[in-house]
KEZA-264015 format. One record per residue (C-alpha): residue in one letter; x, y, z; residue number from 1. Coordinates in Angstrom, 1 decimal. Last residue first. Example, Ala and Ser with C-alpha at 12.3 -4.5 7.8 and 13.67 -1.06 7.14 Angstrom:
2
 res      u      v      w   n
   S   13.7   -1.1    7.1   2
   A   12.3   -4.5    7.8   1
This chain:
276
 res      u      v      w   n
   L   20.1   20.3   -5.2 276
   D   20.8   17.4   -7.5 275
   Q   20.0   14.0   -5.9 274
   T   22.1   10.9   -5.2 273
   V   20.8    8.2   -2.8 272
   C   17.6    6.7   -4.2 271
   M   17.7    3.1   -3.2 270
   C   14.6    1.4   -4.7 269
   A   13.2   -1.5   -2.5 268
   I   11.2   -4.2   -4.2 267
   T    8.6   -6.1   -2.3 266
   T    7.2   -9.5   -3.4 265
   T    4.3  -11.2   -1.6 264
   S    2.8   -8.2    0.3 263
   V   -0.7   -8.3    1.8 262
   V   -0.2   -8.8    5.5 261
   H    3.4   -7.6    5.2 260
   S    2.0   -4.1    5.2 259
   S    3.2   -3.7    8.8 258
   L    6.7   -3.3    7.4 257
   F    5.8    0.2    6.3 256
   K    4.7    1.3    9.7 255
   Q    7.9   -0.1   11.2 254
   L   10.0    1.8    8.6 253
   S    8.2    5.0    9.4 252
   K    8.7    4.7   13.1 251
   L   12.4    3.8   12.7 250
   S   12.9    6.9   10.4 249
   V   15.2    5.8    7.5 248
   L   18.9    6.7    6.9 247
   V   20.0    5.9    3.4 246
   G   22.6    3.6    1.8 245
   Y   24.2    2.7   -1.4 244
   M   26.8   -0.2   -1.3 243
   Q   29.2   -0.6   -4.2 242
   S   29.6   -4.3   -5.2 241
   S   27.8   -3.8   -8.5 240
   D   30.1   -1.0   -9.5 239
   H   27.8    1.2  -11.5 238
   M   28.2    1.9  -15.2 237
   D   26.2   -1.2  -16.3 236
   S   23.1    0.1  -14.5 235
   D   23.4    3.4  -16.5 234
   D   20.1    3.0  -18.4 233
   G   19.8    6.3  -20.4 232
   A   18.6    9.5  -19.0 231
   D   15.5   11.0  -20.4 230
   P   13.3   10.5  -17.4 229
   D   15.7   12.3  -15.1 228
   Q   13.4   13.5  -12.2 227
   S   11.6   10.1  -12.5 226
   N    7.9   10.2  -12.8 225
   A    7.9    8.1  -15.9 224
   D    9.9    5.4  -14.0 223
   R   12.4    3.6  -16.2 222
   T   11.7   -0.1  -16.5 221
   M   13.2   -2.2  -13.8 220
   A   15.7   -5.1  -14.0 219
   P   15.5   -7.0  -10.8 218
   N   18.3   -7.2   -8.3 217
   A   17.6  -10.5   -6.5 216
   L   18.8  -11.4   -3.0 215
   G   21.9  -13.7   -2.7 214
   K   23.1  -12.1    0.5 213
   W   21.3  -10.7    3.6 212
   S   23.1   -8.6    6.3 211
   V   22.4   -7.5    9.8 210
   D   24.8   -4.9   11.2 209
   V   24.9   -4.0   14.9 208
   R   26.8   -1.1   16.4 207
   A   27.8   -0.3   20.1 206
   S   29.1    2.4   22.3 205
   D   27.8    5.7   21.0 204
   T   24.7    3.9   19.7 203
   Q   24.2    1.9   16.5 202
   A   21.7    0.4   14.1 201
   S   22.4   -1.2   10.7 200
   L   20.4   -3.0    8.1 199
   Q   22.3   -4.6    5.1 198
   L   21.2   -5.9    1.8 197
   C   23.4   -7.7   -0.7 196
   G   22.1   -8.9   -4.0 195
   S   25.1   -7.9   -6.2 194
   G   23.7   -4.5   -7.2 193
   N   24.2   -3.1   -3.8 192
   A   22.1   -2.3   -0.7 191
   R   22.2   -0.3    2.5 190
   I   19.6    0.6    5.1 189
   A   20.6    2.6    8.1 188
   V   18.2    2.8   11.0 187
   V   16.8    6.0   12.6 186
   D   15.2    7.4   15.9 185
   G   17.2    5.4   18.4 184
   A   18.3    2.3   16.7 183
   L   20.0    0.4   19.5 182
   P   16.9   -0.8   21.4 181
   K   15.0   -1.0   18.1 180
   L   17.4   -3.5   16.4 179
   R   15.3   -6.5   17.7 178
   E   12.1   -4.9   16.2 177
   V   13.9   -4.3   13.0 176
   V   14.8   -8.0   12.7 175
   T   11.2   -9.1   13.4 174
   R   10.0   -6.7   10.7 173
   L   12.4   -8.1    8.2 172
   K   11.0  -11.5    8.8 171
   A    7.4  -10.3    8.3 170
   L    8.5   -8.3    5.3 169
   P    9.8  -11.4    3.4 168
   P   13.4  -10.5    2.3 167
   L   13.5   -7.5    0.0 166
   V   14.0   -7.6   -3.7 165
   I   16.6   -5.0   -4.7 164
   H   16.7   -2.0   -7.1 163
   V   19.9    0.1   -6.8 162
   E   21.0    3.6   -7.9 161
   P   17.4    4.8   -8.1 160
   E   16.5    7.6  -10.5 159
   P   15.4   10.7   -8.5 158
   C   11.8   10.7   -7.4 157
   M    8.9   12.9   -8.5 156
   P    6.0   13.2   -6.1 155
   E    2.6   12.0   -7.3 154
   K    0.4   15.0   -8.1 153
   L   -3.1   15.4   -6.7 152
   R   -3.8   19.1   -7.6 151
   Q   -6.1   18.1  -10.4 150
   V   -8.3   16.2   -7.9 149
   D   -8.8   19.4   -5.8 148
   N  -10.0   21.3   -8.9 147
   P  -12.3   18.4   -9.8 146
   R  -14.0   18.5   -6.4 145
   M  -13.5   15.5   -4.1 144
   V  -16.4   13.2   -3.1 143
   D  -16.5   13.0    0.6 142
   I  -17.2    9.5    2.0 141
   R  -19.4    8.0    4.8 140
   V  -19.2    4.3    5.2 139
   D  -22.5    2.4    5.1 138
   H  -22.6   -1.3    6.2 137
   A  -25.3   -3.8    5.3 136
   I  -25.4   -7.5    6.4 135
   R  -27.5  -10.2    4.8 134
   V  -27.6  -13.7    6.3 133
   Q  -29.1  -17.0    5.0 132
   R  -29.0  -19.7    7.6 131
   G  -27.3  -23.1    6.8 130
   N  -25.8  -23.5   10.3 129
   R  -22.3  -22.8    8.9 128
   T  -23.7  -19.4    7.8 127
   T  -24.8  -18.7    4.2 126
   G  -23.9  -15.5    2.5 125
   S  -24.6  -11.8    1.9 124
   I  -22.6   -8.6    2.4 123
   G  -24.0   -5.3    1.0 122
   F  -21.4   -2.5    1.4 121
   S  -22.6    1.0    0.8 120
   L  -20.0    3.7    0.1 119
   V  -21.7    6.9    1.3 118
   A  -22.6   10.3   -0.1 117
   Q  -24.7   12.4    2.3 116
   G  -28.1   13.9    1.4 115
   N  -30.1   11.7    3.7 114
   K  -28.4    8.7    2.2 113
   K  -26.7    9.0   -1.1 112
   I  -25.2    6.0   -3.0 111
   L  -21.9    4.6   -4.2 110
   R  -22.0    0.8   -4.3 109
   M  -19.9   -2.1   -3.0 108
   V  -21.2   -5.6   -3.4 107
   V  -19.8   -8.4   -1.2 106
   D  -20.8  -12.1   -1.7 105
   A  -19.5  -14.1    1.2 104
   D  -16.8  -16.8    0.7 103
   A  -18.1  -20.2    1.9 102
   A  -19.7  -21.5    5.2 101
   F  -19.8  -18.0    6.5 100
   S  -18.8  -16.7   10.0  99
   G  -15.2  -17.5    9.3  98
   T  -13.0  -20.1   10.9  97
   Q   -9.5  -18.9   11.7  96
   G   -6.0  -19.7   10.4  95
   A   -5.8  -16.6    8.3  94
   P   -8.6  -14.1    9.2  93
   T  -11.9  -14.7    7.3  92
   S  -13.3  -11.5    5.8  91
   A  -17.0  -10.5    5.2  90
   S  -17.8   -8.9    8.5  89
   R  -14.4   -7.2    8.6  88
   L  -15.1   -5.3    5.5  87
   A  -17.2   -2.6    7.2  86
   S  -14.7   -2.2   10.0  85
   L  -11.9   -1.7    7.5  84
   L  -13.8    1.0    5.8  83
   A  -14.5    2.8    9.0  82
   E  -10.8    2.7   10.0  81
   T   -9.7    3.8    6.6  80
   S  -11.8    6.9    6.8  79
   I  -12.6    8.0    3.3  78
   T  -11.7   10.7    0.7  77
   M  -13.2   10.4   -2.8  76
   T  -12.3   10.4   -6.5  75
   I  -14.7    9.2   -9.1  74
   E  -13.5    8.8  -12.7  73
   N  -15.6    8.2  -15.8  72
   N  -13.8   11.0  -17.7  71
   A  -15.1   13.5  -15.1  70
   N  -18.8   13.4  -16.0  69
   S  -19.2   10.2  -14.1  68
   E  -19.7    6.4  -14.5  67
   V  -18.0    3.5  -12.8  66
   R  -18.9   -0.1  -13.3  65
   Y  -17.2   -3.3  -12.0  64
   E  -18.3   -6.9  -11.8  63
   T  -15.8   -9.6  -10.8  62
   F  -13.7   -7.2   -8.8  61
   L  -10.2   -7.5   -7.3  60
   S   -7.7   -8.3  -10.1  59
   R  -10.1   -7.0  -12.8  58
   A  -10.0   -3.5  -11.3  57
   K   -6.2   -3.3  -11.8  56
   I   -4.6   -1.9   -8.6  55
   Q   -2.6    1.3   -8.5  54
   S   -0.9    2.6   -5.4  53
   W    0.5    5.9   -4.3  52
   V    1.3    5.7   -0.6  51
   Q    3.1    8.5    1.3  50
   I    5.0    8.3    4.6  49
   G    6.1   11.6    6.0  48
   G    7.4   10.2    9.2  47
   E    4.1   10.4   11.0  46
   N    1.4   11.8    8.6  45
   V    1.2   15.6    8.8  44
   D    1.8   15.9    5.1  43
   N   -1.2   13.7    4.2  42
   N   -0.5   11.9    0.9  41
   C   -2.1    8.6    1.3  40
   I   -3.4    7.6   -2.2  39
   I   -5.3    4.4   -3.2  38
   R   -5.9    4.0   -6.9  37
   M   -8.5    1.7   -8.4  36
   E   -8.2    0.6  -12.0  35
   N   -9.9    0.1  -15.4  34
   E  -12.6    2.6  -15.8  33
   S  -11.5    4.8  -12.9  32
   F  -12.0    4.7   -9.1  31
   R   -9.9    7.1   -7.1  30
   I   -9.6    6.4   -3.4  29
   I   -8.1    9.0   -1.1  28
   C   -7.0    8.3    2.5  27
   R   -7.8    8.7    6.2  26
   K   -6.4    6.9    9.2  25
   Q   -2.9    6.5    7.7  24
   Q   -0.2    3.9    7.3  23
   K   -1.7    1.1    9.4  22
   E   -5.0    1.7    7.7  21
   I   -3.3    1.0    4.4  20
   A   -2.1   -2.4    5.3  19
   Q   -5.4   -3.5    6.8  18
   W   -7.0   -2.0    3.7  17
   I   -5.1   -4.3    1.4  16
   K   -5.8   -7.3    3.7  15
   F   -9.6   -6.6    3.5  14
   F   -9.5   -6.6   -0.3  13
   T   -7.6   -9.9   -0.2  12
   N  -10.1  -11.5    2.1  11
   A  -13.1  -10.2    0.2  10
   N  -12.0  -11.8   -3.1   9
   G  -14.3  -11.1   -6.0   8
   I  -15.7   -7.8   -4.7   7
   D  -18.7   -6.9   -6.8   6
   A  -18.4   -3.3   -7.8   5
   R  -20.9   -0.4   -8.3   4
   F  -20.4    3.2   -9.0   3
   R  -22.6    5.9  -10.5   2
   M  -22.3    9.6  -11.0   1
């Protein structure tokens, strides 16, 4: 098998892995001919958070090649901490001056060293002093067996009652932090089809509700992984003012909101009703 990719925007790639590392310390990457998938499905993960993401290869890589006997797909497990550490050399944190005068060239390759498969990162660029610099990082990976790959199944979800575009996650995170003293272990999240979102926390003696109005309710195509994929679009059957809510683990919500480093638009899907 062979894999090589030139990372077109190292800062964006770094931010993606910043968000993933906050969810789980080890994850699965699947490289296919046209996309990269990142999967976090460890059952022991705090709060049961799972990540099933798809990223078009052309949105991250300028040169991209993957070859294997498994339909030109390579699936591996990797330490998110080690990967983030390797990428840190090429990234420039927002508002700070980077090590390089311009964006560094970053090449990612799958190779073997001493019999161990690794993702090798070659980082090259010119410093602000005009000096040429080359940096190499090797991150150990484990290539998954085909039988294990076949068992990777994205969980099916009930069809959502409401889709709503969330406020900027950084602002939402600030609100959740302030609700924390009242929240205990869970917070309530409610939304409707008229652009209203509400976060609630309460104790035996107090309750706080924080509301947003005028948010967008986007029209979404039906999810192929829905538990009711053949059902028609019943959005017109719902009372748009009816609030649908769920209780969410505070720790899990805080972990999710840490992904604000890469998010621009975030859509929440409220899945409330489900057949038992």
